[in-house]
DORODO-936704 format. One line per 4 residues: number of its first residue (from 1); their letters; for each residue x, y, z of C-alpha. Coordinates in Angstrom, 1 decimal. Layout:
% residues N
NUM) a) X/Y/Z; ...
% end
This chain:
% residues 399
1) xxxx) 97.5/71.5/69.7; 100.8/73.2/69.3; 99.2/76.5/70.3; 97.9/75.0/73.5
5) xxxx) 101.4/73.6/74.3; 102.9/77.0/73.7; 100.4/78.6/76.1; 101.0/75.9/78.7
9) xxxx) 104.8/76.4/78.5; 104.3/80.1/78.7; 102.1/79.7/81.8; 104.7/77.4/83.4
13) xxxx) 107.4/80.0/82.7; 105.4/82.8/84.3; 104.6/80.6/87.2; 108.3/79.8/87.7
17) xxxx) 109.3/83.4/87.5; 106.5/84.5/89.9; 107.5/81.8/92.3; 111.2/82.7/92.2
21) xxxx) 110.3/86.4/92.6; 108.0/85.7/95.6; 110.7/83.5/97.1; 113.3/86.3/96.6
25) xxxx) 111.0/88.9/98.2; 110.3/86.6/101.1; 114.0/85.9/101.7; 114.9/89.6/101.3
29) xxxx) 112.2/90.6/103.8; 113.2/88.0/106.3; 116.9/89.1/106.1; 115.8/92.7/106.5
33) xxxx) 113.6/92.0/109.6; 116.5/90.0/111.1; 118.7/93.0/111.2; 117.9/95.5/114.1
37) xxxx) 117.2/99.1/113.4; 119.4/100.2/116.3; 122.0/98.5/118.4; 124.5/99.3/121.2
41) xxxx) 128.2/98.3/121.1; 131.0/98.6/123.6; 133.2/101.6/123.1; 136.4/99.7/123.9
45) xxxx) 135.8/96.7/121.7; 136.2/96.3/118.0; 133.1/95.0/116.2; 133.5/92.5/113.4
49) xxxx) 130.5/93.4/111.3; 131.0/90.5/108.9; 130.3/88.0/111.6; 128.2/90.2/113.9
53) xxxx) 124.8/88.7/112.9; 126.3/85.4/111.6; 124.9/86.1/108.1; 127.6/85.3/105.4
57) xxxx) 125.6/86.9/102.6; 125.4/90.3/104.3; 128.1/92.9/103.9; 128.7/96.2/105.7
61) xxxx) 130.3/99.6/105.1; 134.0/99.6/105.8; 134.0/103.2/106.8; 131.4/105.3/108.7
65) xxxx) 130.9/108.9/109.7; 131.1/109.3/113.5; 129.0/112.0/115.2; 130.0/114.0/118.2
69) xxxx) 128.1/111.8/120.7; 129.9/108.7/119.4; 126.9/107.2/117.6; 127.1/106.4/113.9
73) xxxx) 125.2/104.7/111.1; 126.3/101.7/109.1; 124.7/100.4/105.9; 124.4/96.8/105.2
77) xxxx) 123.8/95.1/101.8; 122.7/91.6/100.7; 124.9/89.9/98.3; 127.1/93.0/98.3
81) xxxx) 124.6/94.8/96.0; 121.1/95.1/97.3; 120.6/97.7/100.2; 119.0/96.0/103.2
85) xxxx) 119.0/98.5/106.1; 120.9/101.4/107.7; 121.6/100.5/111.3; 122.0/103.2/114.0
89) xxxx) 124.9/102.3/116.3; 125.4/103.7/119.8; 128.7/103.2/121.6; 128.4/102.6/125.4
93) xxxx) 130.7/101.8/128.2; 130.6/98.5/129.9; 128.5/98.6/133.1; 128.0/96.6/136.2
97) xxxx) 124.9/96.8/138.3; 123.5/95.3/141.5; 121.1/92.7/140.4; 118.1/92.1/142.7
101) xxxx) 115.0/89.9/142.3; 113.4/91.0/145.6; 109.7/91.8/146.0; 108.9/95.5/146.5
105) xxxx) 105.8/97.4/147.4; 104.8/100.2/145.0; 102.8/103.3/145.9; 102.3/106.0/143.2
109) xxxx) 100.2/109.2/143.1; 98.8/110.3/139.8; 99.2/113.7/138.2; 95.9/115.3/139.4
113) xxxx) 93.1/112.7/139.5; 92.4/110.0/137.0; 88.9/109.7/135.6; 87.9/106.0/135.7
117) xxxx) 84.3/106.3/134.5; 81.2/108.5/134.5; 77.5/107.8/135.2; 74.1/109.0/136.2
121) xxxx) 73.1/111.2/139.1; 69.7/111.7/140.6; 69.2/115.4/141.0; 67.1/117.3/143.6
125) xxxx) 63.9/116.9/141.5; 64.5/113.1/141.2; 65.6/113.4/137.5; 68.4/111.2/136.3
129) xxxx) 71.2/113.4/135.0; 74.6/112.6/133.3; 76.6/115.9/133.7; 79.9/114.4/132.4
133) xxxx) 78.5/112.7/129.3; 80.2/113.7/126.1; 82.5/116.1/128.0; 85.0/114.1/130.0
137) xxxx) 86.3/110.6/129.1; 87.7/107.6/130.9; 91.4/108.0/131.2; 91.4/111.8/131.4
141) xxxx) 93.6/113.4/134.1; 92.0/116.5/135.8; 95.0/118.7/136.7; 93.3/122.0/137.5
145) xxxx) 89.9/123.3/138.4; 89.2/127.1/138.0; 92.9/127.8/137.9; 93.7/125.8/141.1
149) xxxx) 96.2/122.9/140.8; 94.5/119.6/141.8; 96.4/117.4/144.2; 93.8/114.6/144.9
153) xxxx) 90.3/113.4/145.3; 89.6/115.2/148.6; 90.5/118.5/147.1; 88.3/117.8/144.0
157) xxxx) 85.3/117.0/146.3; 85.9/120.2/148.3; 86.1/122.4/145.2; 82.8/120.9/143.8
161) xxxx) 81.1/121.4/147.2; 82.2/125.0/147.4; 81.2/125.7/143.8; 77.5/125.3/144.6
165) xxxx) 76.4/124.4/141.1; 78.2/127.0/139.0; 80.1/126.1/135.8; 83.6/124.9/136.5
169) xxxx) 86.6/125.2/134.1; 88.7/122.0/134.1; 92.2/121.6/132.7; 92.6/118.0/131.6
173) xxxx) 95.4/115.9/130.1; 94.0/113.5/127.4; 96.4/111.3/125.5; 99.3/113.5/126.7
177) xxxx) 97.6/116.6/125.3; 96.3/119.4/127.6; 92.7/120.6/126.9; 90.2/122.8/128.7
181) xxxx) 86.6/121.6/129.5; 83.6/123.1/131.3; 81.4/121.1/133.6; 78.6/122.1/135.9
185) xxxx) 78.0/120.2/139.2; 74.5/118.8/139.8; 72.8/119.2/143.1; 71.6/115.8/144.3
189) xxxx) 68.7/114.6/146.5; 70.7/115.0/149.7; 71.7/118.6/148.8; 75.3/117.7/147.9
193) xxxx) 76.9/118.6/144.5; 78.5/116.0/142.2; 80.1/115.9/138.7; 79.0/112.3/138.0
197) xxxx) 82.5/110.9/137.7; 84.5/108.2/139.4; 88.2/109.1/140.0; 91.4/107.7/141.4
201) xxxx) 94.5/109.5/142.7; 96.9/106.7/143.7; 97.8/103.1/143.0; 99.4/100.4/145.1
205) xxxx) 100.8/96.9/144.3; 103.7/94.4/144.4; 106.3/93.8/141.8; 110.0/92.8/141.5
209) xxxx) 113.0/95.0/141.7; 115.4/94.3/138.8; 118.6/96.3/139.3; 120.2/99.2/141.1
213) xxxx) 122.9/101.2/139.4; 126.1/102.4/141.2; 124.5/105.9/141.6; 121.4/104.4/143.3
217) xxxx) 119.1/104.6/140.3; 116.8/101.6/140.2; 114.6/99.9/137.6; 111.7/97.5/138.3
221) xxxx) 108.8/95.6/136.6; 110.1/95.9/133.0; 106.7/97.3/131.9; 104.6/100.3/132.8
225) xxxx) 101.9/100.3/135.5; 98.4/100.8/133.9; 95.1/101.5/135.6; 93.1/98.3/136.0
229) xxxx) 89.8/100.0/134.9; 90.9/102.2/132.0; 93.9/100.1/130.7; 95.9/103.3/130.3
233) xxxx) 99.4/103.7/131.6; 99.4/106.0/134.6; 100.8/109.5/134.5; 102.4/109.8/137.9
237) xxxx) 103.5/112.8/140.0; 105.6/110.9/142.4; 105.7/107.7/144.4; 107.6/105.5/146.9
241) xxxx) 109.1/102.1/147.0; 108.7/99.9/150.1; 109.9/96.5/151.3; 107.4/93.7/150.7
245) xxxx) 106.9/90.2/152.0; 105.4/87.3/150.0; 102.9/85.4/152.1; 101.4/82.9/149.7
249) xxxx) 101.2/81.8/146.0; 98.2/81.2/143.8; 99.6/78.7/141.3; 99.1/79.5/137.6
253) xxxx) 97.3/77.1/135.2; 96.4/77.3/131.5; 93.9/80.1/131.1; 94.3/81.4/134.7
257) xxxx) 97.4/83.4/135.6; 98.8/82.8/139.1; 99.8/85.4/141.6; 102.3/86.1/144.4
261) xxxx) 100.3/87.4/147.3; 102.2/89.6/149.7; 101.9/92.4/152.2; 103.4/95.9/152.2
265) xxxx) 103.9/97.8/155.4; 103.8/101.5/154.6; 105.8/102.6/157.5; 108.6/105.1/157.0
269) xxxx) 111.3/102.7/158.1; 110.2/100.3/155.3; 110.5/102.9/152.6; 113.6/102.1/150.4
273) xxxx) 113.3/104.6/147.5; 111.3/107.1/145.6; 109.7/106.6/142.2; 110.1/109.3/139.5
277) xxxx) 109.0/107.6/136.3; 106.5/105.1/134.9; 107.3/104.3/131.3; 106.5/101.3/129.0
281) xxxx) 109.9/99.9/130.1; 109.0/99.9/133.8; 109.3/102.1/136.8; 112.4/104.0/137.7
285) xxxx) 113.6/106.0/140.7; 116.2/106.5/143.3; 117.1/104.2/146.2; 117.7/105.5/149.7
289) xxxx) 121.4/105.2/150.5; 122.3/102.0/152.4; 118.9/100.3/151.9; 119.5/98.4/148.7
293) xxxx) 122.6/96.2/149.0; 121.0/93.3/150.9; 120.8/90.1/148.9; 122.1/91.8/145.7
297) xxxx) 125.2/90.9/143.7; 127.2/93.0/141.3; 127.3/91.6/137.7; 127.8/93.2/134.2
301) xxxx) 125.0/93.9/131.9; 124.7/92.2/128.5; 123.7/93.7/125.1; 120.9/92.1/123.1
305) xxxx) 123.4/90.7/120.5; 125.0/88.7/123.3; 121.8/86.9/124.1; 121.5/83.3/122.8
309) xxxx) 118.7/80.8/122.7; 119.3/78.2/125.3; 119.9/78.0/129.0; 119.5/81.0/131.3
313) xxxx) 118.4/81.8/134.9; 115.8/84.0/136.5; 116.3/85.5/139.9; 113.2/86.0/142.2
317) xxxx) 111.7/85.6/145.7; 108.6/83.5/146.0; 108.5/83.5/149.8; 111.7/81.9/150.9
321) xxxx) 114.3/84.4/149.9; 116.0/85.3/146.6; 117.0/82.3/144.5; 118.0/81.6/140.9
325) xxxx) 115.8/79.3/138.9; 116.5/77.6/135.5; 114.8/78.8/132.4; 115.4/78.6/128.6
329) xxxx) 115.5/81.4/126.0; 113.3/80.3/123.1; 113.1/83.3/120.7; 114.8/86.6/120.4
333) xxxx) 113.5/89.6/118.5; 116.5/91.9/117.9; 114.3/94.6/116.5; 112.0/94.9/119.6
337) xxxx) 113.4/98.3/120.7; 110.2/100.0/121.5; 108.5/97.1/123.3; 108.8/95.1/126.5
341) xxxx) 108.3/91.9/124.6; 111.8/91.3/123.3; 112.4/87.6/123.9; 110.4/84.5/124.8
345) xxxx) 111.5/82.3/127.7; 110.2/79.2/129.3; 110.6/78.1/133.0; 112.4/74.7/133.2
349) xxxx) 113.1/74.6/136.9; 111.2/71.7/138.5; 111.0/73.4/141.9; 109.6/76.7/140.6
353) xxxx) 107.1/74.9/138.3; 105.8/72.7/141.2; 105.3/75.8/143.4; 104.1/78.5/141.0
357) xxxx) 103.2/76.7/137.7; 105.7/78.9/136.0; 105.5/82.7/135.7; 102.9/84.4/137.9
361) xxxx) 101.8/88.0/138.6; 104.2/89.7/140.9; 107.2/88.3/139.1; 107.4/91.1/136.6
365) xxxx) 110.8/92.6/136.8; 112.5/89.4/137.8; 116.1/89.6/136.4; 117.1/87.2/133.6
369) xxxx) 120.7/86.1/133.6; 122.8/84.4/131.0; 126.5/83.6/130.9; 127.1/85.7/134.0
373) xxxx) 125.4/88.8/132.7; 122.1/90.6/133.3; 120.4/90.5/129.9; 116.8/91.5/130.8
377) xxxx) 113.7/91.0/133.0; 110.5/89.1/132.9; 107.5/91.2/131.8; 104.5/89.0/130.8
381) xxxx) 103.2/85.5/131.1; 101.4/83.6/128.4; 97.8/83.1/129.6; 97.4/79.7/128.0
385) xxxx) 100.9/78.5/129.0; 102.2/79.9/132.3; 105.5/78.2/131.9; 106.3/80.7/129.1
389) xxxx) 106.5/84.5/129.0; 108.1/87.6/127.5; 111.2/89.5/128.6; 112.6/92.9/127.9
393) xxxx) 116.2/93.6/127.0; 118.1/95.2/129.8; 119.4/97.9/127.5; 115.8/99.0/126.7
397) xxx) 115.0/99.0/130.4; 118.0/101.1/131.4; 117.9/103.6/128.4
% end
């Protein structure tokens, strides 16, 4: 009996130690995840690291080594002993931008032609052939054929037609790596030659302009533009930004995202800028002088550590001009540097909810304001709850 009691007490002791250790590991991991890997601070302001993240049990180095570009690293510890994380700190100047919220038309041309899919071809003898199978893949970019730089679909068709069924050497970009392939066009029943692939060389759509910097550089969408068929983010050669008008709204409901329906007039007088980049943080480019001050206002940008849960505003145009609508910041992920899902927000404005149901397609890039600063932009909507969505930190978008 005493032996059983000893074993039971021993078991309770191990269980207690295991529970405390698990709790310690959980708290340690939570504290570590709460601290960002990288942050920006203002160059002309002193940072009080002891209260920076409002964690009284975290201490920071009192001295740091400063690099030539003004960035530095600072180590933080828990309870003054256990190392938590080394934070990379970048010093930046305070900045003001022109905040927008207006709908814009987007036209972008791909680098070469984008392969969407491949399929069967019936050749001259009536045999079903798949000349592209196991050679070229959906999402590949064909940049050159037989040493000739490819500029679009028409040129591709012409080169295949002139080839007359001889092997062709293709230079292709696949997952940002350049490779060489060989394909042979097949003569079809009507005497034409085909490679058995479907391709695209441009994309068009409507989004929201977020901001314009003093030098005319703009940012929009807050997320990259991907091909609807392949799901891959498009590699672009160039593009243009146009004025757009919202004509109607398809209201969002749970399970069915809504949409802003608009029109883009691709006339030269409606072109307001050029697009030079399509990254995971949105599209960037340069505005034409004198075409981007209408309906904009100049406000400072805010850093991610300035964002708070609570009241905020979004700025957008749903057909009756740019207005500001009430929303609420629900969650903030300070470590979300390499993503466009940095915080969660919910639309609380009754007027916007009654007209759109919340966040709808076409509102990507709508500026998010808090305490008089531009803190980010809307990027995604929750499919099962259109009142909620994700936003990107403005510092990520502008980096």
